[in-house]
PAKOLTI-160927 format. One record per residue (C-alpha): x, y, z negated; residue in one letter; residue number from 1; chain. Coordinates in steps of 0.2 Angstrom, whole numbers, plus 5000, padded with zeros to 4 digits. Layout:
# residues N
{{X; Y; Z}; A; NUM; A},
...
***
This chain:
# residues 288
{{5545; 5366; 4367}; M; 1; A},
{{5533; 5377; 4378}; I; 2; A},
{{5525; 5368; 4393}; E; 3; A},
{{5515; 5379; 4405}; I; 4; A},
{{5504; 5371; 4419}; H; 5; A},
{{5500; 5380; 4435}; F; 6; A},
{{5487; 5377; 4449}; Q; 7; A},
{{5497; 5387; 4461}; E; 8; A},
{{5515; 5381; 4465}; S; 9; A},
{{5520; 5399; 4470}; L; 10; A},
{{5515; 5406; 4453}; D; 11; A},
{{5525; 5393; 4444}; A; 12; A},
{{5540; 5395; 4456}; L; 13; A},
{{5540; 5414; 4453}; K; 14; A},
{{5539; 5413; 4435}; L; 15; A},
{{5552; 5400; 4434}; Y; 16; A},
{{5564; 5411; 4444}; E; 17; A},
{{5561; 5425; 4432}; R; 18; A},
{{5564; 5415; 4417}; L; 19; A},
{{5580; 5408; 4424}; C; 20; A},
{{5586; 5425; 4430}; S; 21; A},
{{5582; 5433; 4413}; A; 22; A},
{{5591; 5419; 4404}; Q; 23; A},
{{5607; 5421; 4415}; Q; 24; A},
{{5607; 5441; 4412}; E; 25; A},
{{5606; 5439; 4393}; R; 26; A},
{{5618; 5424; 4393}; N; 27; A},
{{5606; 5413; 4382}; I; 28; A},
{{5613; 5395; 4381}; N; 29; A},
{{5601; 5387; 4369}; Y; 30; A},
{{5586; 5388; 4381}; I; 31; A},
{{5582; 5376; 4394}; D; 32; A},
{{5570; 5381; 4408}; V; 33; A},
{{5565; 5366; 4418}; L; 34; A},
{{5553; 5365; 4433}; Y; 35; A},
{{5556; 5346; 4437}; E; 36; A},
{{5538; 5341; 4438}; Q; 37; A},
{{5527; 5349; 4451}; E; 38; A},
{{5517; 5365; 4444}; N; 39; A},
{{5524; 5363; 4426}; I; 40; A},
{{5537; 5374; 4418}; I; 41; A},
{{5545; 5367; 4402}; T; 42; A},
{{5555; 5379; 4391}; I; 43; A},
{{5565; 5369; 4378}; C; 44; A},
{{5572; 5380; 4364}; I; 45; A},
{{5585; 5373; 4353}; D; 46; A},
{{5584; 5388; 4341}; K; 47; A},
{{5566; 5390; 4340}; K; 48; A},
{{5562; 5407; 4332}; S; 49; A},
{{5548; 5421; 4334}; N; 50; A},
{{5561; 5433; 4338}; E; 51; A},
{{5566; 5423; 4353}; L; 52; A},
{{5548; 5421; 4359}; V; 53; A},
{{5545; 5440; 4356}; D; 54; A},
{{5561; 5446; 4364}; S; 55; A},
{{5563; 5435; 4379}; F; 56; A},
{{5549; 5424; 4384}; I; 57; A},
{{5534; 5436; 4381}; I; 58; A},
{{5543; 5451; 4390}; P; 59; A},
{{5546; 5440; 4405}; V; 60; A},
{{5529; 5433; 4406}; I; 61; A},
{{5521; 5451; 4403}; T; 62; A},
{{5533; 5458; 4418}; S; 63; A},
{{5527; 5444; 4429}; F; 64; A},
{{5508; 5448; 4426}; F; 65; A},
{{5511; 5467; 4429}; I; 66; A},
{{5523; 5466; 4444}; E; 67; A},
{{5516; 5451; 4454}; T; 68; A},
{{5497; 5450; 4449}; K; 69; A},
{{5491; 5467; 4444}; E; 70; A},
{{5489; 5475; 4461}; D; 71; A},
{{5481; 5458; 4468}; I; 72; A},
{{5468; 5458; 4453}; W; 73; A},
{{5464; 5476; 4456}; M; 74; A},
{{5462; 5474; 4475}; L; 75; A},
{{5450; 5460; 4472}; S; 76; A},
{{5440; 5470; 4460}; M; 77; A},
{{5437; 5483; 4472}; M; 78; A},
{{5431; 5471; 4485}; Q; 79; A},
{{5421; 5459; 4474}; E; 80; A},
{{5413; 5471; 4461}; L; 81; A},
{{5412; 5487; 4471}; F; 82; A},
{{5411; 5481; 4489}; Y; 83; A},
{{5425; 5490; 4496}; F; 84; A},
{{5428; 5478; 4512}; S; 85; A},
{{5440; 5490; 4521}; D; 86; A},
{{5458; 5486; 4519}; F; 87; A},
{{5465; 5504; 4521}; E; 88; A},
{{5452; 5511; 4510}; E; 89; A},
{{5456; 5498; 4496}; R; 90; A},
{{5475; 5502; 4499}; Q; 91; A},
{{5471; 5521; 4496}; Q; 92; A},
{{5461; 5517; 4480}; I; 93; A},
{{5476; 5506; 4474}; L; 94; A},
{{5488; 5520; 4477}; E; 95; A},
{{5477; 5531; 4465}; I; 96; A},
{{5477; 5518; 4452}; A; 97; A},
{{5495; 5516; 4453}; R; 98; A},
{{5498; 5535; 4451}; S; 99; A},
{{5486; 5534; 4436}; I; 100; A},
{{5495; 5519; 4427}; I; 101; A},
{{5512; 5528; 4430}; E; 102; A},
{{5506; 5544; 4422}; G; 103; A},
{{5507; 5554; 4438}; E; 104; A},
{{5489; 5560; 4437}; R; 105; A},
{{5486; 5573; 4424}; K; 106; A},
{{5469; 5579; 4417}; G; 107; A},
{{5460; 5562; 4415}; I; 108; A},
{{5456; 5562; 4396}; P; 109; A},
{{5448; 5545; 4395}; V; 110; A},
{{5465; 5536; 4398}; I; 111; A},
{{5476; 5548; 4387}; A; 112; A},
{{5475; 5538; 4371}; D; 113; A},
{{5474; 5520; 4378}; L; 114; A},
{{5485; 5506; 4372}; V; 115; A},
{{5498; 5502; 4384}; P; 116; A},
{{5493; 5488; 4395}; R; 117; A},
{{5510; 5479; 4391}; E; 118; A},
{{5504; 5478; 4374}; E; 119; A},
{{5487; 5470; 4378}; L; 120; A},
{{5497; 5456; 4387}; I; 121; A},
{{5510; 5453; 4374}; S; 122; A},
{{5498; 5453; 4360}; T; 123; A},
{{5488; 5439; 4369}; S; 124; A},
{{5504; 5430; 4372}; L; 125; A},
{{5510; 5431; 4354}; S; 126; A},
{{5494; 5423; 4347}; T; 127; A},
{{5496; 5409; 4358}; L; 128; A},
{{5516; 5406; 4358}; L; 129; A},
{{5516; 5403; 4339}; T; 130; A},
{{5521; 5384; 4340}; D; 131; A},
{{5526; 5371; 4352}; S; 132; A},
{{5512; 5371; 4365}; I; 133; A},
{{5506; 5365; 4381}; S; 134; A},
{{5493; 5377; 4390}; F; 135; A},
{{5486; 5380; 4407}; S; 136; A},
{{5492; 5396; 4416}; F; 137; A},
{{5475; 5399; 4424}; E; 138; A},
{{5465; 5396; 4407}; S; 139; A},
{{5476; 5408; 4399}; F; 140; A},
{{5472; 5421; 4411}; I; 141; A},
{{5453; 5417; 4411}; K; 142; A},
{{5451; 5416; 4392}; F; 143; A},
{{5464; 5426; 4383}; R; 144; A},
{{5468; 5441; 4396}; L; 145; A},
{{5451; 5449; 4394}; K; 146; A},
{{5457; 5465; 4386}; D; 147; A},
{{5470; 5466; 4400}; Y; 148; A},
{{5457; 5463; 4413}; S; 149; A},
{{5445; 5476; 4407}; D; 150; A},
{{5459; 5488; 4406}; R; 151; A},
{{5463; 5485; 4425}; L; 152; A},
{{5444; 5487; 4428}; L; 153; A},
{{5444; 5503; 4419}; Q; 154; A},
{{5458; 5510; 4430}; Y; 155; A},
{{5449; 5504; 4446}; V; 156; A},
{{5433; 5513; 4441}; E; 157; A},
{{5442; 5529; 4437}; I; 158; A},
{{5452; 5527; 4454}; S; 159; A},
{{5436; 5524; 4464}; I; 160; A},
{{5429; 5540; 4456}; D; 161; A},
{{5445; 5550; 4460}; E; 162; A},
{{5445; 5542; 4478}; Y; 163; A},
{{5427; 5548; 4481}; K; 164; A},
{{5431; 5566; 4474}; L; 165; A},
{{5446; 5567; 4486}; E; 166; A},
{{5435; 5562; 4501}; Q; 167; A},
{{5423; 5575; 4497}; E; 168; A},
{{5436; 5587; 4496}; Y; 169; A},
{{5443; 5582; 4512}; Q; 170; A},
{{5427; 5584; 4520}; N; 171; A},
{{5424; 5601; 4512}; F; 172; A},
{{5441; 5607; 4519}; I; 173; A},
{{5437; 5600; 4537}; Q; 174; A},
{{5421; 5609; 4537}; N; 175; A},
{{5428; 5625; 4532}; L; 176; A},
{{5443; 5623; 4545}; R; 177; A},
{{5429; 5620; 4558}; D; 178; A},
{{5420; 5635; 4552}; Y; 179; A},
{{5436; 5647; 4554}; I; 180; A},
{{5440; 5639; 4571}; T; 181; A},
{{5422; 5642; 4578}; E; 182; A},
{{5422; 5661; 4573}; R; 183; A},
{{5431; 5677; 4577}; D; 184; A},
{{5443; 5685; 4564}; S; 185; A},
{{5435; 5699; 4555}; K; 186; A},
{{5453; 5705; 4549}; L; 187; A},
{{5469; 5702; 4558}; E; 188; A},
{{5479; 5701; 4542}; H; 189; A},
{{5476; 5699; 4524}; V; 190; A},
{{5489; 5699; 4508}; N; 191; A},
{{5484; 5690; 4493}; I; 192; A},
{{5492; 5692; 4476}; L; 193; A},
{{5490; 5677; 4463}; H; 194; A},
{{5491; 5683; 4445}; N; 195; A},
{{5479; 5676; 4433}; D; 196; A},
{{5466; 5679; 4448}; Q; 197; A},
{{5467; 5681; 4467}; F; 198; A},
{{5467; 5699; 4473}; L; 199; A},
{{5465; 5703; 4491}; L; 200; A},
{{5474; 5718; 4500}; F; 201; A},
{{5474; 5724; 4517}; S; 202; A},
{{5489; 5723; 4529}; E; 203; A},
{{5494; 5741; 4522}; Q; 204; A},
{{5494; 5733; 4505}; F; 205; A},
{{5479; 5743; 4498}; S; 206; A},
{{5468; 5733; 4487}; E; 207; A},
{{5451; 5727; 4494}; I; 208; A},
{{5440; 5731; 4480}; K; 209; A},
{{5426; 5719; 4474}; R; 210; A},
{{5412; 5727; 4480}; D; 211; A},
{{5419; 5728; 4497}; E; 212; A},
{{5425; 5709; 4496}; V; 213; A},
{{5407; 5704; 4493}; I; 214; A},
{{5401; 5713; 4509}; K; 215; A},
{{5412; 5701; 4519}; Y; 216; A},
{{5404; 5684; 4512}; I; 217; A},
{{5394; 5674; 4523}; D; 218; A},
{{5379; 5669; 4512}; R; 219; A},
{{5377; 5653; 4522}; K; 220; A},
{{5394; 5647; 4515}; L; 221; A},
{{5388; 5649; 4498}; I; 222; A},
{{5371; 5640; 4502}; Q; 223; A},
{{5380; 5626; 4511}; S; 224; A},
{{5393; 5622; 4498}; Y; 225; A},
{{5386; 5628; 4481}; P; 226; A},
{{5396; 5617; 4470}; M; 227; A},
{{5413; 5617; 4479}; Y; 228; A},
{{5416; 5635; 4487}; I; 229; A},
{{5424; 5648; 4475}; D; 230; A},
{{5415; 5664; 4478}; S; 231; A},
{{5429; 5675; 4471}; S; 232; A},
{{5442; 5670; 4484}; I; 233; A},
{{5438; 5656; 4496}; I; 234; A},
{{5421; 5662; 4501}; A; 235; A},
{{5426; 5680; 4506}; P; 236; A},
{{5443; 5673; 4513}; L; 237; A},
{{5435; 5661; 4525}; V; 238; A},
{{5421; 5673; 4530}; S; 239; A},
{{5435; 5687; 4534}; M; 240; A},
{{5444; 5673; 4544}; N; 241; A},
{{5461; 5682; 4545}; P; 242; A},
{{5472; 5677; 4559}; S; 243; A},
{{5487; 5677; 4546}; S; 244; A},
{{5488; 5677; 4527}; I; 245; A},
{{5503; 5682; 4516}; N; 246; A},
{{5500; 5674; 4499}; L; 247; A},
{{5512; 5680; 4485}; Y; 248; A},
{{5512; 5668; 4470}; T; 249; A},
{{5524; 5660; 4458}; N; 250; A},
{{5513; 5645; 4457}; Q; 251; A},
{{5514; 5636; 4473}; V; 252; A},
{{5506; 5620; 4465}; D; 253; A},
{{5491; 5629; 4459}; D; 254; A},
{{5475; 5621; 4465}; G; 255; A},
{{5468; 5636; 4474}; M; 256; A},
{{5484; 5640; 4482}; V; 257; A},
{{5484; 5623; 4489}; Q; 258; A},
{{5466; 5624; 4494}; T; 259; A},
{{5470; 5640; 4504}; I; 260; A},
{{5485; 5632; 4512}; R; 261; A},
{{5474; 5617; 4517}; N; 262; A},
{{5461; 5627; 4525}; I; 263; A},
{{5471; 5640; 4534}; F; 264; A},
{{5486; 5629; 4537}; Q; 265; A},
{{5499; 5638; 4548}; E; 266; A},
{{5491; 5654; 4546}; R; 267; A},
{{5497; 5655; 4528}; V; 268; A},
{{5514; 5660; 4523}; R; 269; A},
{{5520; 5659; 4504}; I; 270; A},
{{5530; 5672; 4496}; F; 271; A},
{{5535; 5676; 4478}; S; 272; A},
{{5526; 5689; 4468}; K; 273; A},
{{5543; 5699; 4467}; K; 274; A},
{{5542; 5700; 4486}; E; 275; A},
{{5525; 5708; 4485}; F; 276; A},
{{5531; 5722; 4475}; I; 277; A},
{{5546; 5724; 4486}; E; 278; A},
{{5535; 5724; 4502}; S; 279; A},
{{5523; 5736; 4494}; Q; 280; A},
{{5537; 5748; 4489}; H; 281; A},
{{5544; 5747; 4506}; L; 282; A},
{{5528; 5751; 4515}; L; 283; A},
{{5526; 5767; 4503}; V; 284; A},
{{5544; 5773; 4508}; H; 285; A},
{{5541; 5771; 4526}; K; 286; A},
{{5525; 5782; 4525}; K; 287; A},
{{5535; 5795; 4516}; I; 288; A},
***
């Protein structure tokens, strides 16, 4: 028999409902899940076996923690340990944390080889649920889920760093938007070809050579954003401040492509590299 004591009735009820639902789905008739005494769940197993604990009880409790507790605990860490008091700010950080946990964010090497958090919970449960036992749900969380709690803290720390970087990026983008809004255009139209690098072309598709590109650059931009602004394309492009931009690329998700789009917004139109060649040839034929 496994007996779990709860301080919170809602936790007891939610876990009880999950256990009953899983029992019905798997048609297991040699387990009784009881919730007769207030805040106590009793699991009576006629055929006690490690396999049953591993395949039924531990997965249900593990999913309970991940699906009902994880977000609450991470939000609490943000407020109590990192002093993020604003609700909307915490929600934004939580969204980043969820995207990291679900593997949607690439390029964060520190989490690449981590043991799955489900395994951290199930390992803690398996060391406890070896024999008939009565235990406190809250004590289990406090004393046996430290590895899992540390993992969530790690996700929160990484997410806060990512959030701060995103805020800095958005401020940077907004400042450049303000810059181009407040200044006149030096060129009416620019074509950009994205290969391994970004090449600038005039409206007539003649390449704007590097030495000419450099002449356009407003040095104050470099001085204002030395860590962020790219001197090969962003600095000259913002300094030129074209009224319209045709950007030819086969990599629309490229970071620099997205930055150009974010700065110039509706001024930018995206085309394929094939269309660049076609447009260039068409212009040549027109001249002939």
